[in-house]
N, C-alpha and C positions, 0 to 999 in steps of 0.2 A: 218318383220311383216308390212303389209300395215295399215296405220292409217286412221281412218274415220273422217269425218267432219260433224258437226251439227250446226244448228242455235239456239242459246239460246233465251229465252223468250224476251230479250231486243234487238233482231236482231243482236246480236254479233255472228260472226262466231268463231268456235273453233274446234280444233282437240281433239279427246277424245279416251279413251279406253273403259270404261263402260258407256253406255248412262244413266242408272238409277242413278248411282252414280254422274255423272256430273251434272244432273238436281238437285240432292240433294245439292251438294256443291254450285251450283249457288244460290239456295235459302238461304243457310247460309251466303254467301259472299255478293251477290248483293241485294237480297230482304230484308233479316233480318239485313244486315250490322252488323253481330255479332262481327266483329273485331274492330268496332269503337263505343264502348259504354263506359260508366263510365269514361269519361274524356280522353280517348285515342284520340289524335289529330295528325294532319299531317300539316306540313308547307313546303313552297317552299324550295328546297335544302336539305330536310331531307334525311338521310341515313337509309334505311330499310333493315334488314336481314330477309329474308323469308325462315325459316328453316322448311323443309318439304314442298317444293313448289308444289309438285305433278305436275299437267299438266299446272299450271300457272294461275288459275282463280283469285287468290288473287292479283297477279301481274297485271293482266289485269284490275281489279277493281281499284286498286291504281293508275294505269296509267291514267285511265279515270278521276279520281278525280283531279289529279295533275301531269302534265307531268314533272314538274321540281324536281322530287325526284330521288334518286339513289337507285335502288333495287339490292341487292345481293341475288340470289335465289339458294338454295341448295337442290339437289335431288339425292340420292345415287343410285337408281335403274335404270339401263340403259334403259329399255323399256319405263319407265315413263319419264325419262330425255329426251328421243328422242321426245316425244309428247310435253313436255315443250318447247324444242328448236323450234319445228315446230310452236307452238303458238306464241312464241316471234318473229319469222321470219314473220309469217302471218300478225301480227299487227305492224311490223317494230318498235319494242320496243328498241330504241337506248339507253334507260336509264336503261337497265337491264343487269346484268352480271350473267351468269349461271355457276354453279359448279356441276360437276357430282360426288359429295360426300355429305355425311350427316354430322351432328354435334352430338357429344356425349361427354363422359367423358374420351375418350382415342383416340390415333391415331392408326388406324387399317386398313390396306389396303384390308382386305378380311373378313369383318364382314358378318355373315350369316343373310339373310332376307328371310321371306316368302312373295313372290310376288303373289298377286291375280290379274290376268289380267283383270277380269271382275269387279273388285272393287279395283282399284289400290290405292286409297287413304287410304285403310285399310291395305296395306302392312306393315309388322312389323318385328321387331327383337324378338317380344314376342308373338308368335302365340297362346300360351296357354291362354293369356288374351282375345283372340277372342272367346273363347268357350261360355262365358256368352252372348256375342252379338249374336252368332249363335242361342242360345236357344231362345232369344227374337224374332229373325227374324223368327224362326220356327213357332212361335205362330201366326204370322201375314201374312206370305207368304207361298206358297206351297213348299213342300220339294224339288222338282226339281229345283225351282228358287234359294232356299238357297244353294243347292249343287252347282249350276252353279256359284253363286257369290263367294263361298268359294273354288273354284278350285284353289289350291295353288301350287307353285313350289319354291324350294329353290334356291336362287340366292346369289351371293356375291357382296358386294359393299364396297366402302371405307368410313370410318368415320374419322373425325378429331375433335380436341377440338376447341371451339369457340375462346379461347385466341390465339391458334396457327394461326388462320385465321386473327384475329385482328392484330397480329404481322406481318404476312406475307404481308398483304395488306396495312399495316400502317394506320389502321382505327383510326380516332381521336374521333369519336362519333357515336353511334348507336342510332338514334332517336326513332326507333321502332324495337323491336325484336319480331317477330311473330313466334310462335312455334306450329307446328302440326305434331307430330312425332310418334303417335300411341304407346305410352307407354314409350318412351325414354325422356320424358320432363325433369325429374329430372337430368338425365345424361347430357343433353345439358347444364343445368345451372351449374352442377358440373365441366364442362369444362371451367369455367371462373376463371382466376387467380384473387386473391384479388385486385391487382392494376388495373384491367380492369373494375371492377364493376362500377366505377364512370363514365365510358364512356357510359353506357347504361341508357337511359332516360325513356323509356316506354317498357313494355312487355305485350303481349297478347298471351295466350297459351290455347290450348285445352288440358285438363288434364283428363286422365282416372284414377279415384281414386281407385287404387288397393294398398293394403298394406300401407295405410295412406300416399299415395303420395302427396295429397294436403297439408296435415299438414307439411310434410317435405319441400315442395316447399315454403309454406308460411313462415316458420321459416327462411329459407335461404334468401328469399327476404326481410323480415322485418329486418334481421340483416344487410342488405345492403341498408337500408334507403328507402324502397318502401312502399307506401300505397296500400292496396290490396282489390279488390272486387272479389267475386266468385259468379257465378250464374249457375244454371242448363242450359244445352244446350236445348233450348225449342223445337228444331226439333227432338231431340232424344227421344225414348221411355223412360218414367219416371223410368222404372226399371233399365235402364243402368246408371251406375255411371260416366257419362260424364259431365264435367263442363267446363265453360270458365272462365279463370282467367285473371284479368286486374290489372296491377301493374304500378303505376305512382309515380312520386316524388312530394313533396310539392312545 
């Protein structure tokens, strides 16, 4: 698959899969700075885990803020990972290490994902949760466009637990754990062993609030010493239960 290149509104070049979605994520990350609110900070030398790295816009944003951070970026779906790799190479990001697997509550070398080539950031292990989003988009876009965006195919990808990665890479501290995994948020956190929680300093996550997921995540984080702020994602239609969660330590 040949990948395409575009110029973002800030004149940054990037490779992409779906143009509309890339512009939307640019707004979230660069314009709205949604990942750096409610006390989430970044310092020189910090270790960042970018879980659900997609094509790398978050990593590009962070690298522009501060070159002296170490980013570990996880993306399980190979066609998306290839674009992530192309963007890391395009911008000579020497401070980023890429992993072609995702994080969850188990180690599984052949997890099933639904990959949306025209809306790659929505690719998910939980396609049924996308039905609500599709309904909302049907109300604002024409049906052909929605059908185009939701053209999906089943692919296999590897997932691992966060603690297995901490152990394997001998990670002493994760200064920022960023999670955007389209429904697997709670599973990512369940993959943390009790003795590893103290290594994690800050968390920012996009949470799809299905089956009381936010309540479960908040309970888990509070029990591990985090202060939490939750806000509605301002760029999402108000009818979609998509929130940003910010967790910091006192």
